Phi, psi and omega in degrees: 000139178293142175088350179276135178284159179297156179296145180262142175273167177300317179299318178294319179300316182292342179269355179298146176294158181297158184220156175281348178267157171280137182230143172227158175254118184236112181050044176082003181241142179281129177245119180254145176223163183289161173294155187277159179278161177302322180298321177301312180297322179297314180294320176301319180292321178299310182290312181299322179297319179292320177292320179298316179299319178297317179297319180293320182286321187262343185053034183265353181171195178218153178248137180237132184242170170086041175060036176294140189294137172231119178277119184253346184195153174237145174053078358282147186286144175225130175227116182253164180231089179291156176296318179219145177222134178252126177245123176290159178300330180289322180279327183218097178307138189302332183264012185238035178283113184283168177278337179266198180286146180284144177261354183254146179277148175287161174281324183225134172241137179229123175245152180245125177294130181243165178306131180089346176288153177248133179305319183300322179293318180289327177292319176301317179295319178299316180295323177298315177300314181297316180296330179285337180124004173292135185286319183219140174234134178234141176239121179267136178242099182300324183292331179256357184048054181224167181222124176261128184246128183242135173226146180297133177080006180230151176291152178298152178242126180260123179251137179256177188309318183278346182285146176280140170264113179213139178224079187304329181280346181245314182238080182301139177063018177256122180210116182222132173299132184307322182301332180293339177290342186247017182294000000 
């Protein structure tokens, strides 16, 4: 197409100067989004705090927050930044957190819908994570106090405030009513 710049590689993307916008690399193109609202940050902290506490108590994995990079595809390159990512001890030994970007995929990715976000964009992103090898993707919707859970080869599961969020195969012994994520 006329006027389109050449695709960017992951290495080129990582060399870009810092920006006030959030950036991801999607199929070789830079995608910028606005900074998040306070409510978005609050919900991320509620969920992340509970996952962090679970990780500390069980030593079963670690949770990483704050749009930490996840490489989902090469050629064209894709690097996404989930709000939260859970890595099991098997995928990422607890004492081996590198200073650079991780080369391993998380077991669970959790994104929080923010004002102005479109469900279709987050679902597309969820499918990208699943195709890359992430086991479970969840999208939290603060306005509806719900959580949509996606697994490859299965229909999405919608959980409401009173429903428990539990993933025994990913987060053993973790069970929290969905509504508590939005307190």
